[in-house]
DSSP file (Angstrom, degrees, kcal/mol; ACC not computed):
  #  RESIDUE AA STRUCTURE BP1 BP2  ACC     N-H-->O    O-->H-N    N-H-->O    O-->H-N    TCO  KAPPA ALPHA  PHI   PSI    X-CA   Y-CA   Z-CA
    1    1 A M     >        0   0    0      0, 0.0     4,-2.4     0, 0.0    91,-0.2   0.000 360.0 360.0 360.0 -29.1  143.7  -96.2   80.8
    2    2 A K  H  >  +     0   0    0      1,-0.2     4,-2.4     2,-0.2     5,-0.2   0.896 360.0  51.6 -66.9 -35.9  141.9  -96.1   77.5
    3    3 A Y  H  > S+     0   0    0      1,-0.2     4,-2.5     2,-0.2    -1,-0.2   0.876 108.0  52.0 -70.7 -36.2  138.5  -96.1   79.3
    4    4 A L  H  > S+     0   0    0      2,-0.2     4,-3.1     1,-0.2     5,-0.3   0.943 109.9  49.5 -66.0 -43.8  139.6  -93.2   81.4
    5    5 A F  H  X S+     0   0    0     -4,-2.4     4,-2.7     2,-0.2    -2,-0.2   0.917 114.0  44.8 -48.5 -50.3  140.5  -91.3   78.2
    6    6 A I  H  X S+     0   0    0     -4,-2.4     4,-2.6     2,-0.2    -2,-0.2   0.902 114.1  48.7 -69.3 -42.2  137.2  -92.0   76.6
    7    7 A A  H  X S+     0   0    0     -4,-2.5     4,-2.4     2,-0.2     5,-0.2   0.959 113.9  46.7 -58.6 -53.5  135.2  -91.2   79.8
    8    8 A Y  H  X S+     0   0    0     -4,-3.1     4,-2.4     1,-0.2    -2,-0.2   0.913 113.9  47.1 -58.4 -45.5  137.2  -87.9   80.1
    9    9 A A  H  X S+     0   0    0     -4,-2.7     4,-2.6    -5,-0.3    -1,-0.2   0.931 113.4  49.6 -63.9 -45.1  136.7  -87.0   76.4
   10   10 A A  H  X S+     0   0    0     -4,-2.6     4,-2.3     2,-0.2    -2,-0.2   0.922 113.3  45.3 -62.1 -46.0  133.0  -87.8   76.5
   11   11 A V  H  X S+     0   0    0     -4,-2.4     4,-2.9     2,-0.2     5,-0.3   0.903 113.4  50.7 -64.4 -47.1  132.5  -85.7   79.7
   12   12 A M  H  X S+     0   0    0     -4,-2.4     4,-1.7    -5,-0.2    41,-0.2   0.939 111.2  47.7 -57.5 -56.3  134.5  -82.9   78.2
   13   13 A V  H  X S+     0   0    0     -4,-2.6     4,-2.1     2,-0.2     5,-0.2   0.922 113.6  47.5 -53.9 -53.6  132.5  -82.9   75.0
   14   14 A L  H  X S+     0   0    0     -4,-2.3     4,-2.8     1,-0.2    -2,-0.2   0.934 114.4  45.4 -55.2 -51.1  129.1  -83.0   76.9
   15   15 A M  H  X S+     0   0    0     -4,-2.9     4,-1.9     1,-0.2    -1,-0.2   0.749 109.9  54.9 -70.5 -22.7  130.1  -80.2   79.2
   16   16 A S  H  X S+     0   0    0     -4,-1.7     4,-2.3    -5,-0.3    -1,-0.2   0.850 108.8  48.6 -81.5 -34.2  131.5  -78.1   76.4
   17   17 A L  H  X S+     0   0    0     -4,-2.1     4,-2.5     2,-0.2    -2,-0.2   0.920 111.9  49.5 -68.4 -43.3  128.1  -78.4   74.5
   18   18 A I  H  X S+     0   0    0     -4,-2.8     4,-2.2    -5,-0.2    -2,-0.2   0.928 113.5  45.4 -64.2 -41.3  126.3  -77.4   77.7
   19   19 A A  H  X S+     0   0    0     -4,-1.9     4,-2.9     2,-0.2     5,-0.3   0.927 110.6  53.5 -61.8 -46.6  128.5  -74.4   78.2
   20   20 A F  H  X S+     0   0    0     -4,-2.3     4,-1.7     1,-0.2    -1,-0.2   0.909 111.9  44.6 -55.8 -44.4  128.3  -73.4   74.7
   21   21 A A  H  X S+     0   0    0     -4,-2.5     4,-2.6     2,-0.2    -1,-0.2   0.898 111.9  54.1 -63.5 -42.1  124.4  -73.5   74.9
   22   22 A A  H  X S+     0   0    0     -4,-2.2     4,-2.4     1,-0.2    -2,-0.2   0.882 108.8  47.5 -59.8 -42.7  124.5  -71.6   78.3
   23   23 A Y  H  X S+     0   0    0     -4,-2.9     4,-2.4     2,-0.2    -1,-0.2   0.903 113.9  46.6 -73.6 -37.1  126.6  -68.8   76.9
   24   24 A G  H  X S+     0   0    0     -4,-1.7     4,-2.0    -5,-0.3    -2,-0.2   0.904 113.2  49.4 -68.2 -37.4  124.3  -68.5   73.8
   25   25 A R  H  X S+     0   0    0     -4,-2.6     4,-2.2     2,-0.2    -2,-0.2   0.904 111.6  49.9 -64.8 -41.0  121.1  -68.6   75.9
   26   26 A D  H  X S+     0   0    0     -4,-2.4     4,-2.2     2,-0.2    -2,-0.2   0.939 109.4  49.8 -66.9 -45.4  122.6  -65.9   78.2
   27   27 A K  H  X S+     0   0    0     -4,-2.4     4,-1.8     1,-0.2    -1,-0.2   0.918 111.4  50.9 -57.0 -46.0  123.5  -63.6   75.3
   28   28 A G  H  X S+     0   0    0     -4,-2.0     4,-0.8     1,-0.2    -1,-0.2   0.848 111.5  46.0 -59.7 -38.7  120.0  -64.1   74.0
   29   29 A L  H  X>S+     0   0    0     -4,-2.2     5,-2.1     1,-0.2     4,-1.0   0.827 109.6  56.6 -72.5 -29.4  118.4  -63.1   77.4
   30   30 A A  H  <5S+     0   0    0     -4,-2.2    -2,-0.2     1,-0.2     3,-0.2   0.886 104.4  50.3 -70.6 -36.0  120.8  -60.2   77.6
   31   31 A K  H  <5S+     0   0    0     -4,-1.8    -1,-0.2     1,-0.2    -2,-0.2   0.782 114.2  45.7 -64.5 -30.5  119.5  -58.8   74.3
   32   32 A K  H  <5S-     0   0    0     -4,-0.8    -1,-0.2    -5,-0.1    -2,-0.2   0.548 110.5-121.9 -98.0 -12.8  115.9  -59.1   75.5
   33   33 A G  T  <5 +     0   0    0     -4,-1.0    -3,-0.2    -3,-0.2    -2,-0.1   0.731  63.7 145.6  78.4  17.4  116.7  -57.6   79.0
   34   34 A A      < -     0   0    0     -5,-2.1    -1,-0.2    -6,-0.2     2,-0.1  -0.216  62.6 -66.7 -81.6 174.5  115.4  -60.8   80.7
   35   35 A Y        -     0   0    0      1,-0.1     2,-0.2    -2,-0.0    -1,-0.2  -0.456  66.4-151.1 -61.8 135.9  116.5  -62.6   83.9
   36   36 A R        -     0   0    0     -2,-0.1     2,-0.3    -3,-0.1   -10,-0.1  -0.665  17.2 -92.1-117.1 161.1  120.1  -63.9   83.1
   37   37 A T        -     0   0    0     -2,-0.2    -1,-0.1   -15,-0.2     2,-0.0  -0.544  52.0-107.2 -64.4 131.7  122.5  -66.7   84.0
   38   38 A S     >  -     0   0    0     -2,-0.3     4,-1.8     1,-0.1     5,-0.1  -0.311  16.8-126.9 -64.3 147.2  124.8  -65.8   86.9
   39   39 A E  H  > S+     0   0    0      1,-0.2     4,-2.5     2,-0.2     5,-0.2   0.878 111.5  60.9 -61.2 -38.6  128.5  -65.1   86.0
   40   40 A K  H  > S+     0   0    0      1,-0.2     4,-2.2     2,-0.2    -1,-0.2   0.905 104.4  46.6 -58.4 -45.2  129.4  -67.6   88.6
   41   41 A T  H  > S+     0   0    0      2,-0.2     4,-2.0     1,-0.2    -1,-0.2   0.862 110.0  52.6 -68.4 -31.4  127.5  -70.4   86.8
   42   42 A L  H  X S+     0   0    0     -4,-1.8     4,-1.6     1,-0.2    -2,-0.2   0.928 111.9  46.0 -69.5 -38.6  129.0  -69.5   83.5
   43   43 A L  H  X S+     0   0    0     -4,-2.5     4,-2.1     1,-0.2    -2,-0.2   0.881 110.6  53.4 -69.0 -37.6  132.5  -69.7   85.0
   44   44 A L  H  X S+     0   0    0     -4,-2.2     4,-2.5    -5,-0.2    -1,-0.2   0.865 103.7  55.9 -63.7 -34.3  131.7  -73.0   86.7
   45   45 A L  H  <>S+     0   0    0     -4,-2.0     5,-0.8     2,-0.2    -1,-0.2   0.901 110.8  45.5 -58.4 -42.0  130.6  -74.5   83.5
   46   46 A A  I  <>S+     0   0    0     -4,-1.6     5,-0.7     1,-0.2     4,-0.4   0.880 111.8  51.6 -73.2 -31.6  134.0  -73.6   82.1
   47   47 A A  I  <5S+     0   0    0     -4,-2.1     2,-1.5     1,-0.2    -2,-0.2   0.874 100.1  64.6 -71.2 -39.6  135.8  -74.9   85.1
   48   48 A F  I  <5S-     0   0    0     -4,-2.5    -1,-0.2     1,-0.2    -2,-0.1  -0.474 134.1 -70.1 -93.9  68.6  134.0  -78.3   85.1
   49   49 A L  I   5S+     0   0    0     -2,-1.5   -33,-0.2    -3,-0.3     3,-0.2   0.580 115.2 101.3  68.1  22.2  135.4  -79.6   81.7
   50   50 A G  I  >< +     0   0    0     -5,-0.8     4,-2.4    -4,-0.4     5,-0.2   0.205  39.5 112.0-114.5  19.6  133.4  -77.2   79.7
   51   51 A G  H  ><S+     0   0    0     -5,-0.7     4,-2.1     1,-0.2    27,-0.3   0.809  75.7  52.3 -66.2 -30.1  136.3  -74.7   78.9
   52   52 A T  H  > S+     0   0    0      2,-0.2     4,-2.9     1,-0.2    -1,-0.2   0.967 113.4  43.7 -73.7 -50.0  136.4  -75.4   75.2
   53   53 A G  H  > S+     0   0    0    -41,-0.2     4,-2.2     2,-0.2    -2,-0.2   0.840 113.4  51.1 -58.3 -37.6  132.7  -74.8   74.8
   54   54 A A  H  X S+     0   0    0     -4,-2.4     4,-2.6     2,-0.2    -1,-0.2   0.939 111.6  47.9 -61.7 -48.3  132.7  -71.7   77.0
   55   55 A F  H  X S+     0   0    0     -4,-2.1     4,-2.2     1,-0.2    -2,-0.2   0.945 113.2  47.4 -68.1 -49.6  135.6  -70.3   75.0
   56   56 A A  H  X S+     0   0    0     -4,-2.9     4,-3.2     1,-0.2    -1,-0.2   0.865 112.0  51.3 -52.5 -39.0  133.7  -71.1   71.7
   57   57 A G  H  X S+     0   0    0     -4,-2.2     4,-2.6     2,-0.2     5,-0.3   0.915 107.3  52.8 -66.1 -45.7  130.5  -69.5   73.1
   58   58 A M  H  X>S+     0   0    0     -4,-2.6     5,-1.2     1,-0.2     4,-0.6   0.897 117.2  38.5 -60.9 -41.5  132.3  -66.3   74.1
   59   59 A R  H  <5S+     0   0    0     -4,-2.2    -2,-0.2    -5,-0.2    -1,-0.2   0.939 118.3  45.7 -72.3 -47.3  133.7  -66.0   70.6
   60   60 A T  H  <5S+     0   0    0     -4,-3.2    -2,-0.2     1,-0.2    -3,-0.2   0.908 125.3  31.2 -62.4 -47.1  130.7  -67.1   68.6
   61   61 A F  H  <5S-     0   0    0     -4,-2.6    -1,-0.2    -5,-0.2    -2,-0.2   0.504 100.2-125.7 -86.2 -11.3  128.2  -65.1   70.6
   62   62 A R  T  <5 +     0   0    0     -4,-0.6     2,-0.4    -5,-0.3    -3,-0.2   0.982  57.6 157.5  56.5  52.8  130.5  -62.1   71.5
   63   63 A H      < -     0   0    0     -5,-1.2    -1,-0.2    -6,-0.3    -2,-0.1  -0.925  56.8 -10.9-119.6 132.7  129.6  -62.7   75.0
   64   64 A K  S >  S+     0   0    0     -2,-0.4     3,-0.7    -3,-0.1    -1,-0.2   0.776  86.0 134.4  59.3  26.4  131.5  -61.7   78.2
   65   65 A T  T 3   +     0   0    0      1,-0.2    -1,-0.1    -3,-0.1    -2,-0.1   0.692  67.8  51.7 -82.0 -15.8  134.5  -60.8   76.0
   66   66 A K  T 3  S+     0   0    0      4,-0.0     2,-0.5     5,-0.0    -1,-0.2   0.400  86.1  98.2-103.4   0.3  135.1  -57.5   77.8
   67   67 A H    <>  -     0   0    0     -3,-0.7     4,-2.4     1,-0.1     3,-0.4  -0.835  65.5-148.3 -98.4 121.4  135.1  -59.0   81.3
   68   68 A L  H  > S+     0   0    0     -2,-0.5     4,-1.4     1,-0.2     5,-0.3   0.818  95.7  58.4 -62.0 -35.1  138.6  -59.6   82.6
   69   69 A R  H  > S+     0   0    0      1,-0.2     4,-2.4     2,-0.2     5,-0.3   0.891 112.7  40.1 -60.9 -42.3  137.6  -62.6   84.7
   70   70 A F  H  > S+     0   0    0     -3,-0.4     4,-1.0     1,-0.2    -2,-0.2   0.835 109.4  60.0 -76.9 -32.1  136.3  -64.3   81.5
   71   71 A Q  H  < S+     0   0    0     -4,-2.4    -2,-0.2     1,-0.1    -1,-0.2   0.820 120.7  26.4 -59.3 -33.6  139.2  -63.1   79.4
   72   72 A L  H  X S+     0   0    0     -4,-1.4     4,-1.4    -5,-0.2    -2,-0.2   0.862 122.4  46.8-100.3 -50.0  141.6  -64.9   81.7
   73   73 A F  H  X S+     0   0    0     -4,-2.4     4,-2.2    -5,-0.3    -3,-0.2   0.926 107.3  52.4 -66.7 -53.2  139.7  -67.8   83.3
   74   74 A V  H  X S+     0   0    0     -4,-1.0     4,-2.4    -5,-0.3   -19,-0.2   0.899 112.1  42.7 -52.6 -55.2  138.0  -69.3   80.3
   75   75 A P  H  > S+     0   0    0      0, 0.0     4,-2.3     0, 0.0    -1,-0.2   0.895 113.0  55.2 -60.5 -36.7  141.0  -69.8   78.1
   76   76 A L  H  X S+     0   0    0     -4,-1.4     4,-2.5     2,-0.2    -2,-0.2   0.909 108.4  47.3 -58.5 -45.2  143.0  -71.0   81.0
   77   77 A C  H  X S+     0   0    0     -4,-2.2     4,-2.9     1,-0.2     5,-0.3   0.949 112.4  51.1 -63.8 -48.0  140.4  -73.7   81.7
   78   78 A M  H  X S+     0   0    0     -4,-2.4     4,-2.0   -27,-0.3    -2,-0.2   0.882 111.0  46.6 -52.2 -47.2  140.4  -74.6   78.1
   79   79 A I  H  X S+     0   0    0     -4,-2.3     4,-2.9     2,-0.2     5,-0.3   0.969 113.8  47.8 -66.0 -58.1  144.2  -74.9   77.9
   80   80 A V  H  X S+     0   0    0     -4,-2.5     4,-2.4     1,-0.2    -2,-0.2   0.894 113.5  47.0 -58.2 -42.4  144.4  -77.0   81.1
   81   81 A Q  H  X S+     0   0    0     -4,-2.9     4,-2.3    -5,-0.2    -1,-0.2   0.909 113.1  47.9 -69.9 -35.8  141.6  -79.4   80.1
   82   82 A L  H  X S+     0   0    0     -4,-2.0     4,-3.2    -5,-0.3    -1,-0.2   0.890 111.5  52.4 -64.8 -36.5  143.0  -80.0   76.6
   83   83 A A  H  X S+     0   0    0     -4,-2.9     4,-2.9     1,-0.2    -2,-0.2   0.909 109.1  49.0 -67.1 -36.2  146.4  -80.6   78.2
   84   84 A G  H  X S+     0   0    0     -4,-2.4     4,-2.1    -5,-0.3    -1,-0.2   0.921 110.9  49.2 -60.8 -41.7  144.7  -83.1   80.4
   85   85 A L  H  X S+     0   0    0     -4,-2.3     4,-2.9     2,-0.2    -2,-0.2   0.927 111.0  50.6 -65.1 -45.4  143.1  -84.8   77.4
   86   86 A A  H  X S+     0   0    0     -4,-3.2     4,-3.0     1,-0.2     5,-0.2   0.956 111.4  48.9 -54.4 -50.1  146.6  -84.8   75.6
   87   87 A A  H  X S+     0   0    0     -4,-2.9     4,-2.4     1,-0.2    -1,-0.2   0.900 112.0  46.9 -61.6 -38.3  148.2  -86.4   78.7
   88   88 A L  H  X S+     0   0    0     -4,-2.1     4,-2.2     2,-0.2    -1,-0.2   0.919 112.7  51.8 -69.1 -40.3  145.5  -89.1   79.0
   89   89 A A  H  X>S+     0   0    0     -4,-2.9     4,-2.1     1,-0.2     5,-0.6   0.924 108.2  50.5 -49.6 -52.3  145.8  -89.7   75.3
   90   90 A Y  I  X>S+     0   0    0     -4,-3.0     4,-2.2     1,-0.2     5,-1.2   0.944 115.5  41.7 -56.3 -51.9  149.6  -90.1   75.5
   91   91 A F  I  <5S+     0   0    0     -4,-2.4    -1,-0.2     1,-0.2    -2,-0.2   0.796 117.1  46.8 -77.0 -23.0  149.4  -92.6   78.4
   92   92 A A  I  <5S+     0   0    0     -4,-2.2    -1,-0.2    -5,-0.2    -2,-0.2   0.724 130.0  17.6 -88.0 -16.5  146.5  -94.6   77.1
   93   93 A F  I  <5S+     0   0    0     -4,-2.1    -3,-0.2    -5,-0.2    -2,-0.2   0.704 128.8  40.2-118.5 -32.5  147.7  -94.9   73.5
   94   94 A A  I  <<       0   0    0     -4,-2.2    -3,-0.2    -5,-0.6    -4,-0.1   0.745 360.0 360.0 -96.0 -26.9  151.5  -94.2   73.3
   95   95 A A      <       0   0    0     -5,-1.2    -1,-0.2    -4,-0.0    -4,-0.1   0.483 360.0 360.0 -88.2 360.0  152.6  -96.0   76.6
């Protein structure tokens, strides 16, 4: 169970870094008026264990903060993913 926790945490960190970078890149492209990352891609990054990075990217870059889908979905992803991490930590180390 400890290896599952470590793997989950590692993938979560990696996907969060990717999501954070994607939100920052998209904000930079938006300022330039260039071709941008689709909203679907940004939301998928949040859904696939990148919720924490996506949330941090939204707040840091002030990006997609007025879109209701992002306001609801990204924090929900982050909460569910962190709860999963906490549950794995509990079963891996406390049990």
